[in-house]
C-alpha positions in Angstrom: 119.1 -18.1 188.8 115.2 -17.8 189.0 114.4 -15.6 185.9 116.1 -14.3 182.6 117.7 -10.8 183.4 115.2 -8.3 181.8 114.3 -4.7 182.6 111.6 -2.6 181.5 113.0 0.3 179.3 112.1 3.8 179.6 112.0 4.2 175.7 109.9 1.3 174.9 108.0 0.6 178.0 108.7 -3.0 177.8 111.4 -5.7 178.7 114.6 -5.2 177.0 118.2 -7.0 177.5 120.4 -7.5 180.1 122.0 -4.2 181.8 125.7 -4.4 182.6 124.9 -2.5 185.9 122.4 -4.9 187.5 122.5 -5.0 191.2 122.5 -8.5 193.1 118.9 -8.2 193.5 118.6 -8.1 189.7 120.4 -11.5 189.4 116.8 -12.6 190.3 114.6 -10.0 188.9 112.5 -10.0 185.6 112.3 -6.1 185.2 113.5 -2.7 185.8 111.6 0.8 185.1 113.1 4.1 185.7 111.4 7.3 186.8 112.0 10.8 188.0 109.7 10.4 191.0 108.5 7.1 192.6 105.8 7.3 195.3 105.0 4.5 197.4 101.2 4.1 198.6 98.2 5.3 196.7 96.4 6.9 199.5 95.1 10.3 199.0 98.6 11.5 200.2 100.3 9.2 197.5 97.8 10.4 194.9 98.3 14.1 195.7 102.1 13.7 195.6 102.0 11.8 192.2 99.7 14.3 190.9 101.5 17.4 192.2 105.0 16.1 190.6 103.5 14.9 187.4 102.0 18.4 187.0 105.7 19.8 186.9 106.5 17.5 184.1 108.2 14.8 186.0 108.0 11.1 185.2 106.0 9.5 188.0 105.6 5.9 189.2 102.7 5.2 191.8 103.1 1.8 193.4 100.1 0.5 195.3 99.6 -3.1 196.7 95.9 -3.0 196.2 93.8 -2.1 193.0 92.2 1.1 194.1 93.7 4.5 194.9 92.5 6.3 198.1 93.9 4.0 200.9 91.7 4.4 204.1 89.4 6.9 202.5 88.2 4.2 200.0 89.5 0.7 200.7 89.1 1.7 204.5 85.4 3.0 204.1 86.5 6.1 206.1 84.2 8.5 204.0 84.5 11.6 205.8 86.2 14.3 204.1 87.3 16.2 207.4 87.2 20.2 207.5 89.2 22.5 205.4 87.8 25.3 207.6 88.7 26.4 211.1 85.1 26.1 212.3 84.7 30.1 212.3 84.0 30.6 208.7 87.6 30.6 207.4 88.9 28.0 204.9 92.6 27.3 205.7 93.5 24.2 203.4 94.0 24.8 199.7 95.7 23.5 196.7 95.0 19.9 196.1 93.3 19.5 199.5 90.6 21.6 198.2 90.6 20.0 194.6 90.2 16.4 196.2 87.5 17.6 198.5 85.5 18.7 195.6 86.7 15.7 193.5 85.3 13.3 196.2 81.6 13.6 195.2 82.5 14.0 191.1 80.6 10.7 191.0 78.8 10.8 194.3 75.7 12.2 196.0 76.5 14.6 198.7 77.0 18.6 198.3 79.1 20.4 200.8 77.3 22.6 203.2 76.6 26.2 201.8 76.4 27.8 205.2 79.8 26.6 206.4 80.9 30.3 206.6 78.5 31.1 209.2 80.8 32.2 212.5 79.2 30.6 215.2 79.2 27.3 217.3 77.1 24.8 215.9 77.3 26.2 212.2 78.3 23.2 209.9 81.8 23.0 208.8 83.6 22.7 205.5 83.6 18.8 205.3 81.6 16.5 203.1 80.7 12.7 203.1 81.6 10.8 200.0 80.9 7.2 198.4 84.2 5.7 198.9 84.3 3.8 195.4 83.0 7.0 193.6 86.0 8.9 195.2 88.2 5.9 193.8 86.9 6.5 190.2 87.4 10.2 190.4 91.1 9.7 191.5 91.4 7.2 188.8 90.8 9.8 186.5 92.9 12.8 187.5 95.8 10.2 187.9 95.3 9.2 184.0 94.8 12.7 183.0 98.4 13.8 184.6 99.7 10.6 183.0 100.9 9.0 186.3 102.2 5.5 185.8 100.3 3.5 188.2 101.5 0.0 189.5 98.7 -1.6 191.0 98.7 -5.1 192.9 102.6 -4.5 193.5 104.0 -5.2 196.9 107.0 -3.4 197.9 109.5 -5.9 199.5 112.8 -3.9 199.7 114.8 -1.2 198.8 117.9 -1.1 196.8 120.5 1.7 197.9 123.4 3.2 196.6 127.0 2.2 197.6 127.3 4.6 200.5 123.7 3.7 201.7 122.6 7.5 201.9 120.2 7.2 198.9 117.6 4.9 197.5 118.1 3.7 194.2 115.3 1.6 193.7 112.2 0.1 195.5 112.2 -3.9 195.3 108.9 -5.0 194.2 106.8 -8.3 193.4 103.6 -8.5 191.2 102.4 -10.7 188.6 105.4 -10.0 186.3 107.5 -11.4 189.2 110.4 -9.7 191.1 111.7 -6.4 189.8 112.8 -3.0 190.6 111.3 0.6 190.1 114.2 3.0 190.1 113.9 6.7 190.6 115.7 9.8 191.7 113.4 10.8 194.3 111.1 8.7 196.3 108.2 9.6 198.5 107.0 7.2 201.3 103.0 7.6 201.4 102.4 4.0 202.5 100.9 5.2 205.9 103.3 2.6 207.7 106.3 4.4 206.6 107.4 1.1 205.0 109.8 2.4 202.6 111.5 4.5 205.4 111.6 1.4 207.7 113.2 -0.8 205.0 115.9 1.9 203.9 117.1 1.9 207.7 115.5 5.4 208.7 114.7 5.6 212.3 110.7 5.2 212.8 108.4 6.3 215.4 105.5 4.2 216.6 102.2 4.3 218.3 99.2 2.3 219.3 95.6 2.3 218.0 92.0 2.3 218.9 90.1 -0.8 218.1 87.8 0.5 215.3 85.9 -1.1 212.4 83.7 0.9 209.7 81.2 -1.0 207.9 78.5 -0.1 205.1 75.2 -1.4 206.2 71.8 -2.2 204.8 69.2 -0.9 207.4 65.6 -0.8 207.4 64.9 0.3 211.0 65.1 4.1 212.0 68.7 5.1 212.0 69.7 8.5 213.6 73.3 8.3 211.9 74.5 11.2 210.1 76.1 8.8 207.7 73.2 8.3 205.5 73.1 8.1 201.4 69.8 6.8 200.7 66.9 5.2 202.6 68.5 2.0 203.5 71.9 2.4 203.3 74.2 3.9 206.2 77.5 3.8 207.4 78.2 2.4 211.3 81.5 3.3 213.0 82.1 0.5 215.4 84.6 1.6 217.9 85.6 0.7 221.6 86.0 3.7 224.1 89.1 5.8 223.5 90.8 4.1 226.2 90.4 0.7 224.7 93.7 0.3 222.4 95.2 -2.4 220.6 98.5 -2.4 222.5 100.8 -3.1 220.0 101.5 -1.1 217.0 100.4 -2.7 213.6 103.8 -3.0 212.3 104.0 -6.8 211.6 101.8 -9.2 209.5 100.7 -11.1 212.7 99.7 -8.0 214.5 97.7 -6.6 211.4 96.1 -9.9 211.1 95.1 -9.8 214.8 94.0 -6.2 214.6 91.5 -6.8 211.7 90.3 -10.0 213.1 89.4 -8.2 216.7 87.6 -5.4 214.7 85.4 -8.0 212.6 84.8 -10.2 215.8 83.4 -7.3 217.6 81.2 -6.2 214.8 80.1 -9.9 214.4 79.0 -10.1 217.9 77.2 -6.8 217.7 75.1 -8.0 214.8 74.4 -11.4 216.7 73.6 -9.7 219.8 71.2 -7.1 218.0 69.5 -10.2 216.1 69.0 -12.2 219.6 67.5 -9.2 221.3 64.9 -8.9 218.5 66.0 -5.5 218.0 66.8 -6.2 214.6 67.3 -9.1 212.4 69.2 -10.4 209.3 66.4 -9.1 206.9 66.5 -5.5 208.3 70.1 -5.0 208.9 73.3 -6.7 207.4 76.7 -5.5 206.0 77.2 -4.5 202.5 80.9 -3.8 202.8 83.6 -4.3 205.1 87.0 -2.6 204.9 89.3 -4.0 202.3 92.6 -2.6 203.9 93.5 -2.5 207.6 91.7 0.5 209.7 94.8 1.4 211.5 95.4 4.7 212.4 98.9 4.9 213.8 101.7 2.5 213.0 104.9 3.8 212.0 105.9 7.3 211.0 109.3 8.9 209.8 111.5 10.2 212.0 112.1 13.6 210.2 114.4 16.3 210.4 111.5 18.0 212.5 109.2 15.9 214.4 105.9 17.7 214.9 105.0 18.0 218.3 101.7 18.3 220.3 100.8 21.8 221.5 102.0 23.4 218.1 98.6 24.5 217.2 98.1 28.2 216.2 102.0 28.6 216.3 104.4 29.6 213.6 106.6 27.1 211.7 109.3 29.0 209.9 109.2 26.5 207.1 105.5 25.8 207.0 104.2 24.3 203.7 100.4 24.9 204.3 97.7 24.9 207.0 95.6 22.2 208.6 92.4 22.6 210.9 92.0 20.7 214.2 88.9 18.4 213.1 87.9 17.7 216.5 87.4 21.2 217.6 86.9 24.9 216.3 89.5 27.5 216.3 92.7 25.4 216.2 94.8 25.4 213.0 98.2 23.9 212.6 101.4 25.2 210.2 103.0 21.9 209.0 106.9 22.2 208.7 108.4 21.3 205.3 111.2 19.6 207.7 108.7 17.1 209.0 108.3 15.6 205.5 112.2 15.0 205.0 113.6 11.8 206.4 116.3 12.2 208.7 119.0 9.5 207.5 118.0 9.0 204.0 119.2 11.9 201.4 116.3 11.3 198.6 113.2 10.2 200.9 110.2 12.5 201.6 107.2 11.3 203.7 103.7 12.2 203.1 100.2 11.4 204.9 100.2 9.6 208.2 103.7 8.7 208.0 105.1 12.3 207.8 106.8 12.8 211.0 104.7 13.6 214.1 104.3 12.4 217.8 101.3 12.1 220.4 98.5 14.4 219.6 100.0 16.2 216.7 99.8 12.7 214.8 95.9 12.9 215.2 96.1 16.0 213.0 98.5 14.5 210.4 96.9 11.3 209.7 93.5 12.6 208.3 92.5 13.3 204.8 93.4 17.2 204.5 96.6 17.0 206.3 97.4 13.8 204.0 96.6 15.5 200.9 98.4 18.7 201.8 101.6 17.1 202.7 101.1 14.9 199.7 101.3 17.7 197.3 104.1 19.6 198.8 106.5 16.2 198.7 105.3 16.0 195.2 106.3 19.6 194.6 109.5 19.4 196.4 110.4 16.1 194.5 109.7 17.8 191.3 112.0 20.9 192.1 114.8 18.6 193.3 114.6 16.9 189.7 114.4 20.1 187.9 117.3 21.4 189.8 119.4 18.3 188.4 121.6 18.7 191.4 123.1 16.0 194.0 121.0 17.6 196.7 118.1 15.7 196.8 116.1 17.9 199.3 115.6 21.5 198.0 115.8 24.6 200.0 112.7 25.6 201.6 112.6 28.9 199.6 112.5 27.1 196.5 109.3 25.0 197.6 107.7 27.7 199.1 108.2 29.8 195.9 106.4 26.9 194.1 103.5 26.7 196.7 102.8 30.2 196.7 102.5 30.3 193.2 99.7 27.7 193.6 97.9 30.1 195.8 98.3 27.7 198.8 98.3 30.0 201.9 101.5 28.7 203.9 101.0 30.8 207.3 98.4 31.8 209.9 99.0 35.3 208.7 98.0 34.4 205.3 94.6 33.6 206.6 94.2 36.1 209.5 96.6 38.8 208.7 
């Protein structure tokens, strides 16, 4: 045996004596900690899920492999909080999607446009830039205020399931304490890559990615980029044309490495070419920050009870948990089905953010910040309702979740906005 058999006790929050119910994994594990709700991944979806569940009185763990909250929004430098409005003067996303929108610049320099309600083409939309690490600080603050138990620098390496294989009992993790279990009643996969669903055996959908890299740069030359915070600091988005894709989903250690290196290689070549041409030099233009998480847009998503399909914009979903605007154009709004957040083959697993269930063009809607926060809040509420019910049915009926979301003044249907 590699380690003494210990687990973290709910009462004293530290290592305690051997548990007679230890699994085979625990034979080599150093600790176990028990919660009501366990959220995997501290991107904006995971943060929203954790906050929503904690606000309803649940003991919540938030497990994150990096040391920052925010995921691609912060570590990926994707510093655009895309529109909460339809482009014609109507806000459509509310709840934590709106709260996080304003939180993004609590320690940052940018204000939302005041004239976004103007109903005309060319008017600004209700979107905002943010300084990534300022947003991370604000997320730290709200998670601490809600007493979410954060497990940073903790890698999920497996799942422990119950005897019939239908429910997850615990996440198998590794951190500086060694191997351990983080157990719970309800689990939310907000990893962005559906890692928990994949490890638990739930079917997942896959897609390819455009090659892209975001970089924060020092630039003294004239720069027309809208992504500017001060005189000499701007953000460059270095992407191949839309038809240039990384042809394999980034769902293995090798392909993730290849994707990251491909983006950095192209960025490095762009700098070298600009230096060689005399257009700029290393004194006037150089990188300040590169992404610390892989800038993958699509990898895996959960196959849910419903898979959100392309072409569902401006159409009703009977079990909608909220509305999301199409960030690419004006006038298209999506209702997000509750059933697209429920894993198809695991009885206590929800999915939030870009690993919620969607395919094709619909995945372009669910992968971005407003949708990620919206689905995160909905899964956090649903997980809390499940725990409150105290029944063996892990997924509460839609009506119970709908009731809570309405109490939070979240418009769920197109008719709630447009009548």
